[in-house]
C-alpha positions in Angstrom: 116.8 125.6 -28.5 117.7 127.2 -24.7 115.2 128.3 -23.2 117.4 129.4 -20.2 120.7 130.8 -20.6 124.2 129.6 -18.1 123.4 133.1 -16.6 120.3 132.5 -15.2 121.5 129.5 -13.3 121.4 129.9 -9.7 124.8 131.2 -8.9 124.5 128.9 -4.9 123.9 132.4 -3.5 120.4 131.9 -2.4 121.9 128.1 -1.0 124.8 130.5 1.0 122.5 133.0 2.4 120.1 130.3 4.0 122.4 128.3 5.4 124.0 132.0 6.9 120.5 132.3 8.3 120.8 129.4 9.9 124.1 130.3 11.9 122.5 134.0 12.3 119.4 132.6 14.0 121.5 130.1 16.1 123.7 133.4 17.8 120.4 135.1 17.6 118.8 132.9 19.9 122.0 131.5 22.3 122.4 135.2 22.6 118.6 136.0 23.2 118.4 133.2 26.1 120.8 135.1 28.1 119.7 138.4 28.5 117.4 139.2 31.7 116.8 143.1 31.3 114.3 142.5 34.3 116.5 141.2 36.4 117.1 143.5 39.7 120.6 143.4 38.7 120.2 145.1 35.0 117.3 147.5 36.8 119.8 148.2 39.6 122.1 149.9 36.8 122.4 153.7 36.9 122.3 154.1 33.2 122.7 156.8 30.9 120.2 159.1 29.8 121.0 158.7 26.5 120.4 154.8 26.1 117.4 153.9 24.2 114.2 151.9 25.4 114.1 148.7 26.1 112.0 148.0 22.5 114.8 149.3 20.7 117.2 146.5 21.0 114.8 144.0 19.4 113.5 146.6 16.8 117.3 147.2 15.7 118.5 143.9 15.9 116.1 142.0 14.1 117.0 143.8 10.7 120.7 143.9 11.6 120.8 140.0 12.0 118.9 140.0 8.7 121.5 141.8 6.8 124.6 139.8 8.6 122.5 136.6 6.7 122.5 138.3 3.4 125.7 140.0 3.6 127.6 137.1 4.3 125.3 134.8 2.2 126.2 136.8 -0.8 129.6 137.4 -0.2 130.5 133.7 0.3 129.0 132.5 -2.6 131.4 134.9 -4.5 133.9 133.0 -3.1 135.8 129.7 -3.1 139.0 128.0 -1.3 140.8 129.6 1.3 139.3 132.8 0.8 135.9 131.0 1.5 137.4 129.6 4.3 138.8 132.3 5.9 135.1 134.5 5.4 133.2 131.3 6.9 135.9 131.4 10.1 135.2 135.3 10.6 131.7 135.2 10.6 131.6 132.6 13.0 133.9 134.1 15.1 132.0 137.2 15.1 128.6 135.3 15.8 130.2 133.6 18.6 131.5 136.8 19.8 127.9 138.8 19.4 125.9 135.8 21.5 128.9 136.0 23.8 128.2 139.1 24.7 125.1 138.6 26.2 126.1 135.8 28.4 129.3 138.2 29.3 127.1 140.9 30.4 123.8 139.8 31.5 124.6 136.0 32.5 127.9 137.1 34.5 125.7 140.2 35.9 129.5 142.1 34.7 129.5 145.6 32.8 133.0 145.0 32.8 133.0 141.6 30.7 130.4 142.9 28.8 133.0 145.6 27.8 135.5 143.4 26.8 133.1 141.5 25.1 131.9 144.4 22.8 135.5 145.7 22.2 136.5 141.8 21.0 133.1 141.9 18.4 134.4 145.4 17.5 137.5 143.9 16.3 136.1 141.0 14.4 133.2 143.5 12.7 136.4 144.9 11.6 137.8 142.0 10.5 134.7 140.9 8.9 133.6 143.5 6.9 137.7 143.8 5.4 137.1 140.1 4.3 133.4 141.1 2.9 134.8 143.6 0.9 137.5 141.5 -0.2 134.4 139.5 -1.5 131.7 142.0 -2.4 131.9 145.6 -1.7 128.1 145.8 -2.3 127.8 143.1 0.9 130.5 144.7 2.8 128.8 148.0 2.7 125.9 146.7 4.1 127.3 145.8 7.1 128.1 149.2 7.9 124.9 149.6 10.1 126.2 146.6 12.2 129.4 147.7 12.9 127.9 151.2 13.8 125.3 149.9 16.3 127.9 147.7 17.6 130.3 150.8 18.3 127.2 152.3 20.1 126.8 149.3 22.4 130.5 149.7 22.9 129.8 153.3 23.9 126.8 152.4 25.7 128.7 149.3 27.6 131.6 151.5 28.6 128.9 154.4 30.3 127.8 151.4 32.3 131.0 150.7 33.5 132.0 153.9 34.3 128.9 154.9 36.0 128.8 151.2 37.8 132.0 150.9 39.0 131.1 147.5 41.0 129.1 146.1 38.2 
């Protein structure tokens, strides 16, 4: 008599989710270290009226990062071989671009560099969602708010470039 069926065994999803969470947390930490929203440069930028208040960014990014980790863990646990390697590479590139935007924008004090970074992140988001969707449609759908927020960030960054030509 079996007390636990084969279907009840862990699929490895928890391990993949934990690994993804570590990668996401590292990217979030690396990106956050570059942010200086109190700098004279950033405060002097002419910002659009539709820019959210500063506290919004932390409130939005926290659940988005959690969703990225969950989605990646779910999708990675359902893949093998080359599909898993491609998905892991797409995730890694996305996280580097995600953290890199903060460095391009805040550390370089360049709205233009930030715009290039956020455009690259948008392309990476599309690629990541496509890769995740090939493995797990539910996980891909969960990435929609992340991709949407990044599109909003691109529009905001573009507005900053237009309003601050010398930035």
